[in-house]
N, C-alpha and C positions, 0 to 999 in steps of 0.2 A: 501637393503632398502625395507621395506614392502610397497607394493602398496596399497593405500587407494582406497576403492570402494565407489561409490555413494550410498546413502540410508542408511548409517550406523546410521544416526540420523535423525529423522523427525522434528527436531527443525526448526522453521521458523525464518528468519531474514529479516530485512529491513535496508538498508543504505540510508539515505535521507538528504536533505538540504531544509530549508524553507527560502524564500526570501520575506519579506514584503517590498514593494516599497515605503518607507517612511524614512524621516530623523531619526525618532525615532524607527528604526527597532529593536534596542536592547530591548526597552521597550515592543514592541509588542511580540517578541519571548519569553522574560522572563515572560510576563503576561500569555501567552498561556501555558507555561511550568508549571507555578504555579497552573493552574487549572486542570492539568492532573495527574491522579494517575498512576504511573509507577511501582507500587510495585510488579507486576506480570511478569515483563520483565527484562532481563539483558540489561544494557545500557552503552554505552561508547560514549563520545563526544570528538572530537578534533577540530582543527582549520578549517577543511574542511567540516565535516559532522558528523552526529550522527548515530550510529548503535544500534538497539534494536533487541532482540532475545528472543524466548520463544515459547509458544503455539500459533498456528495460530490466534485464536480468540483474544488473548491478544495483539499480534503485530498489527493486523488491528485496534483493539479498540484504542490503544495508538496513532498510526499514524493519524487515522481519527480525534481523539480529538485534537491533536496538530494543525492540519490544520484548523479545524472548529473554534477553539478558537482564532487562529490568524486572520482568515478571517472575523470573526464576528465584528471586529473593523471597517470594511468598507474600509480599505486600500487594494490596489491591492496586493495579496499574490500569489506567485508561489511556487510550491512544485515539487521537482524531487527526485525520489527514485527508488531503485531496491529491489524487494522482491526475496527471495531465499529459497528453501527447497531441502534437499538431497545433499547439498554441501559436497564433500569428506572431511572427517575429522572434520566436524562441530559438535563439542560436548561441547566446552567451555560454561559454564553456563547452562548445560542441567538440572540442578536441578530445573529450572523454569518449566520444563515439568510436574512436579508433582502438579502444581497449579490446582485448580478447574476451572470450565468453566464460572464462574460469571464474566461478563465484568464490570470493575470498572468505566468506563467512559460513558457507553452507554446512561444512562438516561440524563446526561447533554448534550451530543452531540445531542440527538434527540430533545432536547428543543430548539436548535438553527436552524434557517432557513438560510442556505447559499447556493446560487446557484453556481455550479461549472462546469467547463469544463475540460475534461480529455482526454489525448491520452495515450493509453497503448499498449504494445506489449508483447506477450507470447513467451517463448522459452523452449519447452520440449526437453531437451538435449538428443542427441543420439536416437531419435525416428523417424523412417522412415515415420510414419503416422502424423507427426507434423502439416501438413496443415489441415487435417481433424479435429484434436484435436482443433486447433485454430478456425476453422469455427464453430465447435459445441458451443464454448463459445460466439462467436458473436451472435449466435441464442439465447443463454441465455440472453444476453444483450438486444436483441430485445424484448424478452418477458418481461423484466423488464421495458421497455420503456425508457431506457437510451441511447441506441445505436443511434448515429446520422449518421455516415457514416464511410467508410474506407478511410484512408488517406495514403500517402506514408509511409511505414514502421510501421504503427500503425492503431488502430481503435479508433474512437472518441466517447466519452460518454458525455452527457449533462444532467443536472438536479439538484435536491437537492443533496447536498454533501453526506447526509446519504445514498441516493439511489445509487449514483455513487460509493461510497465505498462498498456498499453491492454487487454491480455488480462485482467490482474488486475482492473482497474477494471470491465470488462464482466461478468466472472464474479461479482464482488461485488455489482454493481448488479442483475444478473439474479436472483441468489439472494435478495437482500433484497426484490425485488418478487414473486418466485414464492412465497416462504415466508410468504405471508399477512401481510407486514409485521411479522413477529415479530423477536426478537433474533437477529442473525446476526453471527458473527465469522469472520475470515479471518486465519490466520497465514501470514507470508511471510518467507522467507530469500532474499536476493539477493546474488550475488557478481559482481565484475568484476575483471579483470586478475589472476586467480588463477594462481600458478605451477604448480598441480597439474594433471595431465592430467584431462580430463573423463572420468568413469566412465560409459561408455555400456553 
């Protein structure tokens, strides 16, 4: 059997679930999906989660838009996702890598004002300098003004959802470039409209 190596494809993927905390969660999710243009990503949904894959900018564009359009309803919305690049053998749907860089949902996302809280963790696989790589991205978040503090097993971001996602995207992109194009994953939890007090 041929052994697959990391970095054979630079396609980016995100497997995620969105949880609107309301009885009409189906309508909130479907309403958000109806507003999002997913023509530049590969997509598959099952009974547990949704996976989208393609160029990095389009994956983040779509994920951000889905979250923002669900959260703009005012209900408490939680998002959990894992971003990945350089996964061994990840090539299915790689035709989407030929798309141009125009983000199909950016204008509509920027028009919405949603305050979000996020906890994220970066994992540069098989890299002995992983702690420094992660620390560098925390400094980037501080420059963006979205970094709040470190928490157990994650770093916290707060602010406008567009700014939070910009920080997440930049941290992921920087890590994937710095980590010698190896396999990088990033776990993300995001919340909007929570009735709980922020634990500072």
